[in-house]
CHARMM-style PDB file with segment names, atoms N, HN, CA, C and O in Angstrom:
ATOM      1  N   MET     1      -0.968 -14.423  -0.530  1.00  0.00      PROA
ATOM      2  CA  MET     1      -0.009 -13.535  -1.135  1.00  0.00      PROA
ATOM      3  C   MET     1       0.371 -12.482  -0.093  1.00  0.00      PROA
ATOM      4  O   MET     1      -0.487 -11.995   0.643  1.00  0.00      PROA
ATOM      5  N   VAL     2       1.647 -12.135  -0.032  1.00  0.00      PROA
ATOM      6  HN  VAL     2       2.344 -12.530  -0.630  1.00  0.00      PROA
ATOM      7  CA  VAL     2       2.146 -11.166   0.945  1.00  0.00      PROA
ATOM      8  C   VAL     2       2.966 -10.088   0.240  1.00  0.00      PROA
ATOM      9  O   VAL     2       3.761 -10.380  -0.653  1.00  0.00      PROA
ATOM     10  N   SER     3       2.760  -8.837   0.656  1.00  0.00      PROA
ATOM     11  HN  SER     3       2.115  -8.600   1.382  1.00  0.00      PROA
ATOM     12  CA  SER     3       3.527  -7.707   0.123  1.00  0.00      PROA
ATOM     13  C   SER     3       3.737  -6.694   1.246  1.00  0.00      PROA
ATOM     14  O   SER     3       2.855  -5.887   1.538  1.00  0.00      PROA
ATOM     15  N   PHE     4       4.899  -6.745   1.864  1.00  0.00      PROA
ATOM     16  HN  PHE     4       5.616  -7.401   1.626  1.00  0.00      PROA
ATOM     17  CA  PHE     4       5.219  -5.817   2.945  1.00  0.00      PROA
ATOM     18  C   PHE     4       6.097  -4.679   2.432  1.00  0.00      PROA
ATOM     19  O   PHE     4       7.167  -4.908   1.869  1.00  0.00      PROA
ATOM     20  N   GLU     5       5.628  -3.453   2.637  1.00  0.00      PROA
ATOM     21  HN  GLU     5       4.758  -3.267   3.095  1.00  0.00      PROA
ATOM     22  CA  GLU     5       6.414  -2.255   2.362  1.00  0.00      PROA
ATOM     23  C   GLU     5       6.949  -2.205   0.920  1.00  0.00      PROA
ATOM     24  O   GLU     5       8.118  -1.893   0.692  1.00  0.00      PROA
ATOM     25  N   VAL     6       6.082  -2.515  -0.034  1.00  0.00      PROA
ATOM     26  HN  VAL     6       5.132  -2.769   0.152  1.00  0.00      PROA
ATOM     27  CA  VAL     6       6.453  -2.476  -1.457  1.00  0.00      PROA
ATOM     28  C   VAL     6       5.621  -1.442  -2.214  1.00  0.00      PROA
ATOM     29  O   VAL     6       6.146  -0.706  -3.050  1.00  0.00      PROA
ATOM     30  N   ILE     7       4.340  -1.391  -1.921  1.00  0.00      PROA
ATOM     31  HN  ILE     7       3.913  -1.988  -1.242  1.00  0.00      PROA
ATOM     32  CA  ILE     7       3.392  -0.617  -2.731  1.00  0.00      PROA
ATOM     33  C   ILE     7       3.760   0.867  -2.815  1.00  0.00      PROA
ATOM     34  O   ILE     7       3.487   1.511  -3.828  1.00  0.00      PROA
ATOM     35  N   GLU     8       4.368   1.407  -1.775  1.00  0.00      PROA
ATOM     36  HN  GLU     8       4.590   0.883  -0.953  1.00  0.00      PROA
ATOM     37  CA  GLU     8       4.729   2.831  -1.774  1.00  0.00      PROA
ATOM     38  C   GLU     8       5.889   3.149  -2.718  1.00  0.00      PROA
ATOM     39  O   GLU     8       6.178   4.317  -2.977  1.00  0.00      PROA
ATOM     40  N   HSD     9       6.549   2.117  -3.229  1.00  0.00      PROA
ATOM     41  HN  HSD     9       6.314   1.168  -3.019  1.00  0.00      PROA
ATOM     42  CA  HSD     9       7.671   2.304  -4.155  1.00  0.00      PROA
ATOM     43  C   HSD     9       7.243   2.244  -5.627  1.00  0.00      PROA
ATOM     44  O   HSD     9       8.046   2.517  -6.519  1.00  0.00      PROA
ATOM     45  N   LEU    10       6.001   1.892  -5.875  1.00  0.00      PROA
ATOM     46  HN  LEU    10       5.348   1.670  -5.151  1.00  0.00      PROA
ATOM     47  CA  LEU    10       5.530   1.668  -7.243  1.00  0.00      PROA
ATOM     48  C   LEU    10       4.829   2.891  -7.828  1.00  0.00      PROA
ATOM     49  O   LEU    10       4.121   3.612  -7.125  1.00  0.00      PROA
ATOM     50  N   GLU    11       5.033   3.107  -9.104  1.00  0.00      PROA
ATOM     51  HN  GLU    11       5.608   2.521  -9.675  1.00  0.00      PROA
ATOM     52  CA  GLU    11       4.322   4.185  -9.806  1.00  0.00      PROA
ATOM     53  C   GLU    11       2.830   3.888  -9.899  1.00  0.00      PROA
ATOM     54  O   GLU    11       2.002   4.790  -9.777  1.00  0.00      PROA
ATOM     55  N   ASP    12       2.492   2.619 -10.115  1.00  0.00      PROA
ATOM     56  HN  ASP    12       3.165   1.885 -10.214  1.00  0.00      PROA
ATOM     57  CA  ASP    12       1.094   2.233 -10.301  1.00  0.00      PROA
ATOM     58  C   ASP    12       0.673   1.278  -9.180  1.00  0.00      PROA
ATOM     59  O   ASP    12       0.660   0.061  -9.364  1.00  0.00      PROA
ATOM     60  N   SER    13       0.336   1.833  -8.039  1.00  0.00      PROA
ATOM     61  HN  SER    13       0.347   2.822  -7.890  1.00  0.00      PROA
ATOM     62  CA  SER    13      -0.058   1.020  -6.886  1.00  0.00      PROA
ATOM     63  C   SER    13      -1.339   0.242  -7.168  1.00  0.00      PROA
ATOM     64  O   SER    13      -1.520  -0.868  -6.667  1.00  0.00      PROA
ATOM     65  N   GLU    14      -2.210   0.815  -7.959  1.00  0.00      PROA
ATOM     66  HN  GLU    14      -2.063   1.716  -8.366  1.00  0.00      PROA
ATOM     67  CA  GLU    14      -3.463   0.146  -8.326  1.00  0.00      PROA
ATOM     68  C   GLU    14      -3.175  -1.159  -9.064  1.00  0.00      PROA
ATOM     69  O   GLU    14      -3.892  -2.142  -8.878  1.00  0.00      PROA
ATOM     70  N   ALA    15      -2.146  -1.181  -9.890  1.00  0.00      PROA
ATOM     71  HN  ALA    15      -1.563  -0.383 -10.041  1.00  0.00      PROA
ATOM     72  CA  ALA    15      -1.802  -2.387 -10.647  1.00  0.00      PROA
ATOM     73  C   ALA    15      -1.401  -3.528  -9.717  1.00  0.00      PROA
ATOM     74  O   ALA    15      -1.741  -4.683  -9.974  1.00  0.00      PROA
ATOM     75  N   LEU    16      -0.687  -3.219  -8.651  1.00  0.00      PROA
ATOM     76  HN  LEU    16      -0.411  -2.281  -8.442  1.00  0.00      PROA
ATOM     77  CA  LEU    16      -0.297  -4.262  -7.692  1.00  0.00      PROA
ATOM     78  C   LEU    16      -1.536  -4.881  -7.052  1.00  0.00      PROA
ATOM     79  O   LEU    16      -1.645  -6.104  -6.965  1.00  0.00      PROA
ATOM     80  N   VAL    17      -2.454  -4.055  -6.611  1.00  0.00      PROA
ATOM     81  HN  VAL    17      -2.366  -3.062  -6.682  1.00  0.00      PROA
ATOM     82  CA  VAL    17      -3.662  -4.555  -5.953  1.00  0.00      PROA
ATOM     83  C   VAL    17      -4.527  -5.333  -6.946  1.00  0.00      PROA
ATOM     84  O   VAL    17      -5.071  -6.383  -6.606  1.00  0.00      PROA
ATOM     85  N   ARG    18      -4.650  -4.830  -8.142  1.00  0.00      PROA
ATOM     86  HN  ARG    18      -4.208  -3.977  -8.418  1.00  0.00      PROA
ATOM     87  CA  ARG    18      -5.427  -5.511  -9.181  1.00  0.00      PROA
ATOM     88  C   ARG    18      -4.837  -6.894  -9.488  1.00  0.00      PROA
ATOM     89  O   ARG    18      -5.572  -7.873  -9.613  1.00  0.00      PROA
ATOM     90  N   GLU    19      -3.518  -6.965  -9.605  1.00  0.00      PROA
ATOM     91  HN  GLU    19      -2.921  -6.170  -9.503  1.00  0.00      PROA
ATOM     92  CA  GLU    19      -2.855  -8.242  -9.900  1.00  0.00      PROA
ATOM     93  C   GLU    19      -2.970  -9.194  -8.709  1.00  0.00      PROA
ATOM     94  O   GLU    19      -3.145 -10.398  -8.898  1.00  0.00      PROA
ATOM     95  N   ALA    20      -2.874  -8.676  -7.500  1.00  0.00      PROA
ATOM     96  HN  ALA    20      -2.732  -7.698  -7.347  1.00  0.00      PROA
ATOM     97  CA  ALA    20      -3.052  -9.520  -6.317  1.00  0.00      PROA
ATOM     98  C   ALA    20      -4.448 -10.129  -6.328  1.00  0.00      PROA
ATOM     99  O   ALA    20      -4.612 -11.315  -6.042  1.00  0.00      PROA
ATOM    100  N   ARG    21      -5.457  -9.321  -6.659  1.00  0.00      PROA
ATOM    101  HN  ARG    21      -5.323  -8.357  -6.892  1.00  0.00      PROA
ATOM    102  CA  ARG    21      -6.835  -9.836  -6.707  1.00  0.00      PROA
ATOM    103  C   ARG    21      -6.967 -10.931  -7.748  1.00  0.00      PROA
ATOM    104  O   ARG    21      -7.674 -11.916  -7.533  1.00  0.00      PROA
ATOM    105  N   ARG    22      -6.294 -10.767  -8.870  1.00  0.00      PROA
ATOM    106  HN  ARG    22      -5.719  -9.967  -9.045  1.00  0.00      PROA
ATOM    107  CA  ARG    22      -6.352 -11.775  -9.930  1.00  0.00      PROA
ATOM    108  C   ARG    22      -5.727 -13.091  -9.473  1.00  0.00      PROA
ATOM    109  O   ARG    22      -6.221 -14.165  -9.816  1.00  0.00      PROA
ATOM    110  N   LEU    23      -4.643 -13.012  -8.700  1.00  0.00      PROA
ATOM    111  HN  LEU    23      -4.241 -12.140  -8.421  1.00  0.00      PROA
ATOM    112  CA  LEU    23      -3.901 -14.207  -8.305  1.00  0.00      PROA
ATOM    113  C   LEU    23      -4.444 -14.903  -7.057  1.00  0.00      PROA
ATOM    114  O   LEU    23      -4.293 -16.116  -6.913  1.00  0.00      PROA
ATOM    115  N   VAL    24      -5.062 -14.163  -6.170  1.00  0.00      PROA
ATOM    116  HN  VAL    24      -5.185 -13.177  -6.287  1.00  0.00      PROA
ATOM    117  CA  VAL    24      -5.538 -14.737  -4.918  1.00  0.00      PROA
ATOM    118  C   VAL    24      -6.852 -15.478  -5.155  1.00  0.00      PROA
ATOM    119  O   VAL    24      -7.774 -14.938  -5.766  1.00  0.00      PROA
ATOM    120  N   SER    25      -6.931 -16.703  -4.676  1.00  0.00      PROA
ATOM    121  HN  SER    25      -6.182 -17.142  -4.179  1.00  0.00      PROA
ATOM    122  CA  SER    25      -8.161 -17.473  -4.835  1.00  0.00      PROA
ATOM    123  C   SER    25      -9.290 -16.841  -4.025  1.00  0.00      PROA
ATOM    124  O   SER    25      -9.054 -15.985  -3.172  1.00  0.00      PROA
ATOM    125  N   ASN    26     -10.500 -17.267  -4.298  1.00  0.00      PROA
ATOM    126  HN  ASN    26     -10.692 -17.962  -4.990  1.00  0.00      PROA
ATOM    127  CA  ASN    26     -11.660 -16.683  -3.618  1.00  0.00      PROA
ATOM    128  C   ASN    26     -11.595 -16.806  -2.105  1.00  0.00      PROA
ATOM    129  O   ASN    26     -12.112 -15.936  -1.404  1.00  0.00      PROA
ATOM    130  N   ASN    27     -10.984 -17.845  -1.586  1.00  0.00      PROA
ATOM    131  HN  ASN    27     -10.564 -18.551  -2.156  1.00  0.00      PROA
ATOM    132  CA  ASN    27     -10.861 -17.996  -0.137  1.00  0.00      PROA
ATOM    133  C   ASN    27      -9.435 -17.710   0.345  1.00  0.00      PROA
ATOM    134  O   ASN    27      -9.080 -18.043   1.476  1.00  0.00      PROA
ATOM    135  N   GLY    28      -8.622 -17.094  -0.517  1.00  0.00      PROA
ATOM    136  HN  GLY    28      -8.910 -16.824  -1.436  1.00  0.00      PROA
ATOM    137  CA  GLY    28      -7.252 -16.753  -0.157  1.00  0.00      PROA
ATOM    138  C   GLY    28      -7.167 -15.402   0.535  1.00  0.00      PROA
ATOM    139  O   GLY    28      -8.176 -14.728   0.742  1.00  0.00      PROA
ATOM    140  N   GLN    29      -5.952 -15.021   0.887  1.00  0.00      PROA
ATOM    141  HN  GLN    29      -5.132 -15.569   0.718  1.00  0.00      PROA
ATOM    142  CA  GLN    29      -5.730 -13.749   1.570  1.00  0.00      PROA
ATOM    143  C   GLN    29      -4.604 -12.969   0.891  1.00  0.00      PROA
ATOM    144  O   GLN    29      -3.639 -13.541   0.384  1.00  0.00      PROA
ATOM    145  N   PHE    30      -4.758 -11.662   0.899  1.00  0.00      PROA
ATOM    146  HN  PHE    30      -5.542 -11.197   1.311  1.00  0.00      PROA
ATOM    147  CA  PHE    30      -3.709 -10.746   0.444  1.00  0.00      PROA
ATOM    148  C   PHE    30      -3.297  -9.951   1.668  1.00  0.00      PROA
ATOM    149  O   PHE    30      -4.074  -9.146   2.182  1.00  0.00      PROA
ATOM    150  N   ILE    31      -2.091 -10.170   2.132  1.00  0.00      PROA
ATOM    151  HN  ILE    31      -1.460 -10.824   1.715  1.00  0.00      PROA
ATOM    152  CA  ILE    31      -1.573  -9.470   3.304  1.00  0.00      PROA
ATOM    153  C   ILE    31      -0.612  -8.409   2.792  1.00  0.00      PROA
ATOM    154  O   ILE    31       0.401  -8.728   2.170  1.00  0.00      PROA
ATOM    155  N   VAL    32      -0.931  -7.150   3.056  1.00  0.00      PROA
ATOM    156  HN  VAL    32      -1.754  -6.891   3.561  1.00  0.00      PROA
ATOM    157  CA  VAL    32      -0.167  -6.046   2.490  1.00  0.00      PROA
ATOM    158  C   VAL    32       0.016  -4.965   3.552  1.00  0.00      PROA
ATOM    159  O   VAL    32      -0.872  -4.722   4.369  1.00  0.00      PROA
ATOM    160  N   SER    33       1.180  -4.323   3.524  1.00  0.00      PROA
ATOM    161  HN  SER    33       1.901  -4.521   2.860  1.00  0.00      PROA
ATOM    162  CA  SER    33       1.425  -3.224   4.465  1.00  0.00      PROA
ATOM    163  C   SER    33       2.127  -2.081   3.749  1.00  0.00      PROA
ATOM    164  O   SER    33       2.769  -2.264   2.715  1.00  0.00      PROA
ATOM    165  N   THR    34       1.984  -0.903   4.326  1.00  0.00      PROA
ATOM    166  HN  THR    34       1.462  -0.754   5.166  1.00  0.00      PROA
ATOM    167  CA  THR    34       2.651   0.298   3.841  1.00  0.00      PROA
ATOM    168  C   THR    34       2.763   1.260   5.021  1.00  0.00      PROA
ATOM    169  O   THR    34       1.938   1.199   5.932  1.00  0.00      PROA
ATOM    170  N   PRO    35       3.747   2.134   5.030  1.00  0.00      PROA
ATOM    171  CA  PRO    35       3.840   3.085   6.145  1.00  0.00      PROA
ATOM    172  C   PRO    35       2.628   4.019   6.186  1.00  0.00      PROA
ATOM    173  O   PRO    35       2.089   4.398   5.146  1.00  0.00      PROA
ATOM    174  N   ASN    36       2.216   4.378   7.374  1.00  0.00      PROA
ATOM    175  HN  ASN    36       2.654   4.071   8.220  1.00  0.00      PROA
ATOM    176  CA  ASN    36       1.173   5.377   7.579  1.00  0.00      PROA
ATOM    177  C   ASN    36       1.784   6.736   7.236  1.00  0.00      PROA
ATOM    178  O   ASN    36       2.697   7.194   7.924  1.00  0.00      PROA
ATOM    179  N   ARG    37       1.292   7.382   6.185  1.00  0.00      PROA
ATOM    180  HN  ARG    37       0.550   7.010   5.626  1.00  0.00      PROA
ATOM    181  CA  ARG    37       1.889   8.623   5.694  1.00  0.00      PROA
ATOM    182  C   ARG    37       2.043   9.678   6.789  1.00  0.00      PROA
ATOM    183  O   ARG    37       3.099  10.300   6.900  1.00  0.00      PROA
ATOM    184  N   ASP    38       1.018   9.884   7.587  1.00  0.00      PROA
ATOM    185  HN  ASP    38       0.159   9.378   7.497  1.00  0.00      PROA
ATOM    186  CA  ASP    38       1.060  10.938   8.602  1.00  0.00      PROA
ATOM    187  C   ASP    38       2.104  10.652   9.674  1.00  0.00      PROA
ATOM    188  O   ASP    38       2.883  11.534  10.034  1.00  0.00      PROA
ATOM    189  N   TYR    39       2.124   9.431  10.181  1.00  0.00      PROA
ATOM    190  HN  TYR    39       1.491   8.715   9.888  1.00  0.00      PROA
ATOM    191  CA  TYR    39       3.114   9.065  11.193  1.00  0.00      PROA
ATOM    192  C   TYR    39       4.518   9.071  10.599  1.00  0.00      PROA
ATOM    193  O   TYR    39       5.466   9.563  11.212  1.00  0.00      PROA
ATOM    194  N   TYR    40       4.633   8.519   9.401  1.00  0.00      PROA
ATOM    195  HN  TYR    40       3.864   8.119   8.903  1.00  0.00      PROA
ATOM    196  CA  TYR    40       5.935   8.396   8.745  1.00  0.00      PROA
ATOM    197  C   TYR    40       6.539   9.779   8.484  1.00  0.00      PROA
ATOM    198  O   TYR    40       7.729   9.986   8.721  1.00  0.00      PROA
ATOM    199  N   ALA    41       5.738  10.715   8.005  1.00  0.00      PROA
ATOM    200  HN  ALA    41       4.771  10.547   7.812  1.00  0.00      PROA
ATOM    201  CA  ALA    41       6.231  12.072   7.731  1.00  0.00      PROA
ATOM    202  C   ALA    41       6.714  12.736   9.014  1.00  0.00      PROA
ATOM    203  O   ALA    41       7.746  13.407   9.023  1.00  0.00      PROA
ATOM    204  N   GLU    42       5.970  12.548  10.090  1.00  0.00      PROA
ATOM    205  HN  GLU    42       5.132  12.003  10.083  1.00  0.00      PROA
ATOM    206  CA  GLU    42       6.364  13.136  11.375  1.00  0.00      PROA
ATOM    207  C   GLU    42       7.658  12.515  11.893  1.00  0.00      PROA
ATOM    208  O   GLU    42       8.522  13.226  12.406  1.00  0.00      PROA
ATOM    209  N   SER    43       7.799  11.210  11.765  1.00  0.00      PROA
ATOM    210  HN  SER    43       7.097  10.632  11.349  1.00  0.00      PROA
ATOM    211  CA  SER    43       8.994  10.531  12.283  1.00  0.00      PROA
ATOM    212  C   SER    43      10.237  10.836  11.447  1.00  0.00      PROA
ATOM    213  O   SER    43      11.356  10.674  11.935  1.00  0.00      PROA
ATOM    214  N   ARG    44      10.062  11.275  10.201  1.00  0.00      PROA
ATOM    215  HN  ARG    44       9.153  11.407   9.806  1.00  0.00      PROA
ATOM    216  CA  ARG    44      11.191  11.597   9.321  1.00  0.00      PROA
ATOM    217  C   ARG    44      11.360  13.102   9.154  1.00  0.00      PROA
ATOM    218  O   ARG    44      12.009  13.548   8.207  1.00  0.00      PROA
ATOM    219  N   SER    45      10.796  13.876  10.044  1.00  0.00      PROA
ATOM    220  HN  SER    45      10.269  13.514  10.813  1.00  0.00      PROA
ATOM    221  CA  SER    45      10.812  15.332   9.876  1.00  0.00      PROA
ATOM    222  C   SER    45      12.219  15.901   9.715  1.00  0.00      PROA
ATOM    223  O   SER    45      12.412  16.843   8.946  1.00  0.00      PROA
ATOM    224  N   GLU    46      13.186  15.359  10.409  1.00  0.00      PROA
ATOM    225  HN  GLU    46      13.030  14.594  11.033  1.00  0.00      PROA
ATOM    226  CA  GLU    46      14.563  15.877  10.290  1.00  0.00      PROA
ATOM    227  C   GLU    46      15.259  15.412   9.023  1.00  0.00      PROA
ATOM    228  O   GLU    46      16.011  16.174   8.415  1.00  0.00      PROA
ATOM    229  N   SER    47      15.018  14.166   8.616  1.00  0.00      PROA
ATOM    230  HN  SER    47      14.408  13.548   9.110  1.00  0.00      PROA
ATOM    231  CA  SER    47      15.715  13.634   7.443  1.00  0.00      PROA
ATOM    232  C   SER    47      14.960  13.874   6.139  1.00  0.00      PROA
ATOM    233  O   SER    47      15.526  13.694   5.061  1.00  0.00      PROA
ATOM    234  N   GLY    48      13.705  14.273   6.218  1.00  0.00      PROA
ATOM    235  HN  GLY    48      13.245  14.419   7.094  1.00  0.00      PROA
ATOM    236  CA  GLY    48      12.929  14.561   5.014  1.00  0.00      PROA
ATOM    237  C   GLY    48      12.265  13.327   4.453  1.00  0.00      PROA
ATOM    238  O   GLY    48      12.435  12.229   4.984  1.00  0.00      PROA
ATOM    239  N   PRO    49      11.508  13.496   3.383  1.00  0.00      PROA
ATOM    240  CA  PRO    49      10.768  12.370   2.806  1.00  0.00      PROA
ATOM    241  C   PRO    49      11.705  11.312   2.228  1.00  0.00      PROA
ATOM    242  O   PRO    49      12.840  11.599   1.848  1.00  0.00      PROA
ATOM    243  N   ASN    50      11.209  10.107   2.175  1.00  0.00      PROA
ATOM    244  HN  ASN    50      10.287   9.873   2.484  1.00  0.00      PROA
ATOM    245  CA  ASN    50      11.970   9.002   1.594  1.00  0.00      PROA
ATOM    246  C   ASN    50      12.006   9.194   0.079  1.00  0.00      PROA
ATOM    247  O   ASN    50      10.953   9.214  -0.558  1.00  0.00      PROA
ATOM    248  N   PRO    51      13.184   9.334  -0.506  1.00  0.00      PROA
ATOM    249  CA  PRO    51      13.264   9.585  -1.949  1.00  0.00      PROA
ATOM    250  C   PRO    51      12.856   8.385  -2.802  1.00  0.00      PROA
ATOM    251  O   PRO    51      12.668   8.523  -4.010  1.00  0.00      PROA
ATOM    252  N   PHE    52      12.719   7.217  -2.189  1.00  0.00      PROA
ATOM    253  HN  PHE    52      12.871   7.105  -1.207  1.00  0.00      PROA
ATOM    254  CA  PHE    52      12.354   6.006  -2.938  1.00  0.00      PROA
ATOM    255  C   PHE    52      10.852   5.735  -2.928  1.00  0.00      PROA
ATOM    256  O   PHE    52      10.385   4.809  -3.591  1.00  0.00      PROA
ATOM    257  N   HSD    53      10.097   6.530  -2.186  1.00  0.00      PROA
ATOM    258  HN  HSD    53      10.476   7.283  -1.647  1.00  0.00      PROA
ATOM    259  CA  HSD    53       8.638   6.369  -2.156  1.00  0.00      PROA
ATOM    260  C   HSD    53       8.012   7.243  -3.234  1.00  0.00      PROA
ATOM    261  O   HSD    53       8.246   8.450  -3.286  1.00  0.00      PROA
ATOM    262  N   THR    54       7.221   6.620  -4.084  1.00  0.00      PROA
ATOM    263  HN  THR    54       7.031   5.639  -4.041  1.00  0.00      PROA
ATOM    264  CA  THR    54       6.518   7.392  -5.105  1.00  0.00      PROA
ATOM    265  C   THR    54       5.177   7.887  -4.601  1.00  0.00      PROA
ATOM    266  O   THR    54       4.656   8.892  -5.084  1.00  0.00      PROA
ATOM    267  N   ARG    55       4.612   7.169  -3.615  1.00  0.00      PROA
ATOM    268  HN  ARG    55       5.035   6.352  -3.223  1.00  0.00      PROA
ATOM    269  CA  ARG    55       3.341   7.587  -3.014  1.00  0.00      PROA
ATOM    270  C   ARG    55       3.235   6.985  -1.628  1.00  0.00      PROA
ATOM    271  O   ARG    55       3.514   5.803  -1.426  1.00  0.00      PROA
ATOM    272  N   GLU    56       2.832   7.802  -0.683  1.00  0.00      PROA
ATOM    273  HN  GLU    56       2.606   8.763  -0.847  1.00  0.00      PROA
ATOM    274  CA  GLU    56       2.554   7.327   0.665  1.00  0.00      PROA
ATOM    275  C   GLU    56       1.071   7.530   0.921  1.00  0.00      PROA
ATOM    276  O   GLU    56       0.476   8.489   0.429  1.00  0.00      PROA
ATOM    277  N   PHE    57       0.476   6.628   1.689  1.00  0.00      PROA
ATOM    278  HN  PHE    57       0.959   5.849   2.088  1.00  0.00      PROA
ATOM    279  CA  PHE    57      -0.965   6.605   1.895  1.00  0.00      PROA
ATOM    280  C   PHE    57      -1.343   6.941   3.331  1.00  0.00      PROA
ATOM    281  O   PHE    57      -0.641   6.575   4.275  1.00  0.00      PROA
ATOM    282  N   SER    58      -2.449   7.635   3.479  1.00  0.00      PROA
ATOM    283  HN  SER    58      -3.019   7.932   2.713  1.00  0.00      PROA
ATOM    284  CA  SER    58      -3.089   7.735   4.790  1.00  0.00      PROA
ATOM    285  C   SER    58      -3.847   6.411   4.972  1.00  0.00      PROA
ATOM    286  O   SER    58      -4.092   5.713   3.987  1.00  0.00      PROA
ATOM    287  N   PRO    59      -4.217   6.055   6.190  1.00  0.00      PROA
ATOM    288  CA  PRO    59      -4.988   4.815   6.370  1.00  0.00      PROA
ATOM    289  C   PRO    59      -6.275   4.800   5.544  1.00  0.00      PROA
ATOM    290  O   PRO    59      -6.644   3.762   4.996  1.00  0.00      PROA
ATOM    291  N   GLU    60      -6.952   5.930   5.451  1.00  0.00      PROA
ATOM    292  HN  GLU    60      -6.652   6.774   5.896  1.00  0.00      PROA
ATOM    293  CA  GLU    60      -8.188   5.997   4.680  1.00  0.00      PROA
ATOM    294  C   GLU    60      -7.943   5.774   3.183  1.00  0.00      PROA
ATOM    295  O   GLU    60      -8.702   5.058   2.529  1.00  0.00      PROA
ATOM    296  N   GLU    61      -6.894   6.380   2.647  1.00  0.00      PROA
ATOM    297  HN  GLU    61      -6.278   6.962   3.178  1.00  0.00      PROA
ATOM    298  CA  GLU    61      -6.570   6.205   1.227  1.00  0.00      PROA
ATOM    299  C   GLU    61      -6.205   4.754   0.919  1.00  0.00      PROA
ATOM    300  O   GLU    61      -6.602   4.212  -0.112  1.00  0.00      PROA
ATOM    301  N   PHE    62      -5.452   4.137   1.814  1.00  0.00      PROA
ATOM    302  HN  PHE    62      -5.129   4.578   2.652  1.00  0.00      PROA
ATOM    303  CA  PHE    62      -5.033   2.753   1.607  1.00  0.00      PROA
ATOM    304  C   PHE    62      -6.247   1.819   1.661  1.00  0.00      PROA
ATOM    305  O   PHE    62      -6.376   0.919   0.832  1.00  0.00      PROA
ATOM    306  N   ARG    63      -7.117   2.032   2.617  1.00  0.00      PROA
ATOM    307  HN  ARG    63      -7.011   2.763   3.291  1.00  0.00      PROA
ATOM    308  CA  ARG    63      -8.333   1.230   2.748  1.00  0.00      PROA
ATOM    309  C   ARG    63      -9.197   1.379   1.497  1.00  0.00      PROA
ATOM    310  O   ARG    63      -9.754   0.395   1.010  1.00  0.00      PROA
ATOM    311  N   GLU    64      -9.312   2.588   0.978  1.00  0.00      PROA
ATOM    312  HN  GLU    64      -8.860   3.387   1.374  1.00  0.00      PROA
ATOM    313  CA  GLU    64     -10.125   2.834  -0.216  1.00  0.00      PROA
ATOM    314  C   GLU    64      -9.539   2.121  -1.435  1.00  0.00      PROA
ATOM    315  O   GLU    64     -10.277   1.523  -2.219  1.00  0.00      PROA
ATOM    316  N   LEU    65      -8.230   2.181  -1.594  1.00  0.00      PROA
ATOM    317  HN  LEU    65      -7.631   2.667  -0.958  1.00  0.00      PROA
ATOM    318  CA  LEU    65      -7.561   1.484  -2.697  1.00  0.00      PROA
ATOM    319  C   LEU    65      -7.828  -0.013  -2.618  1.00  0.00      PROA
ATOM    320  O   LEU    65      -8.204  -0.630  -3.614  1.00  0.00      PROA
ATOM    321  N   LEU    66      -7.638  -0.592  -1.455  1.00  0.00      PROA
ATOM    322  HN  LEU    66      -7.332  -0.090  -0.646  1.00  0.00      PROA
ATOM    323  CA  LEU    66      -7.834  -2.034  -1.301  1.00  0.00      PROA
ATOM    324  C   LEU    66      -9.292  -2.433  -1.493  1.00  0.00      PROA
ATOM    325  O   LEU    66      -9.575  -3.477  -2.080  1.00  0.00      PROA
ATOM    326  N   SER    67     -10.208  -1.624  -1.011  1.00  0.00      PROA
ATOM    327  HN  SER    67      -9.978  -0.776  -0.534  1.00  0.00      PROA
ATOM    328  CA  SER    67     -11.626  -1.979  -1.088  1.00  0.00      PROA
ATOM    329  C   SER    67     -12.171  -1.965  -2.516  1.00  0.00      PROA
ATOM    330  O   SER    67     -13.221  -2.552  -2.776  1.00  0.00      PROA
ATOM    331  N   ARG    68     -11.487  -1.317  -3.430  1.00  0.00      PROA
ATOM    332  HN  ARG    68     -10.634  -0.840  -3.219  1.00  0.00      PROA
ATOM    333  CA  ARG    68     -11.925  -1.342  -4.832  1.00  0.00      PROA
ATOM    334  C   ARG    68     -11.760  -2.735  -5.440  1.00  0.00      PROA
ATOM    335  O   ARG    68     -12.401  -3.057  -6.441  1.00  0.00      PROA
ATOM    336  N   HSD    69     -10.903  -3.562  -4.837  1.00  0.00      PROA
ATOM    337  HN  HSD    69     -10.382  -3.301  -4.024  1.00  0.00      PROA
ATOM    338  CA  HSD    69     -10.618  -4.886  -5.401  1.00  0.00      PROA
ATOM    339  C   HSD    69     -10.906  -6.037  -4.442  1.00  0.00      PROA
ATOM    340  O   HSD    69     -11.114  -7.169  -4.877  1.00  0.00      PROA
ATOM    341  N   PHE    70     -10.919  -5.758  -3.160  1.00  0.00      PROA
ATOM    342  HN  PHE    70     -10.750  -4.837  -2.807  1.00  0.00      PROA
ATOM    343  CA  PHE    70     -11.160  -6.799  -2.152  1.00  0.00      PROA
ATOM    344  C   PHE    70     -12.342  -6.395  -1.270  1.00  0.00      PROA
ATOM    345  O   PHE    70     -12.367  -5.281  -0.746  1.00  0.00      PROA
ATOM    346  N   PRO    71     -13.308  -7.276  -1.102  1.00  0.00      PROA
ATOM    347  CA  PRO    71     -14.495  -6.925  -0.327  1.00  0.00      PROA
ATOM    348  C   PRO    71     -14.234  -6.835   1.177  1.00  0.00      PROA
ATOM    349  O   PRO    71     -14.992  -6.174   1.886  1.00  0.00      PROA
ATOM    350  N   TYR    72     -13.176  -7.485   1.681  1.00  0.00      PROA
ATOM    351  HN  TYR    72     -12.560  -8.022   1.104  1.00  0.00      PROA
ATOM    352  CA  TYR    72     -12.911  -7.497   3.124  1.00  0.00      PROA
ATOM    353  C   TYR    72     -11.511  -7.019   3.420  1.00  0.00      PROA
ATOM    354  OT1 TYR    72     -11.111  -6.963   4.583  1.00  0.00      PROA
TER     355      TYR     72
END
């Protein structure tokens, strides 16, 4: 399962990860990406935050979210 640059647009990011875990087989993979909040905020300093993002993650926050549902 693949989800590139989607999770930051959702109100319930936990639901996406939970559903991915349900759908991915035990030996399957969930490939997911999201912008790095700190880098992204710095690179958009002149234009301001993305109005379509409901939540942006630091690498630590993203890792913690994923680790609640995926062991690796």
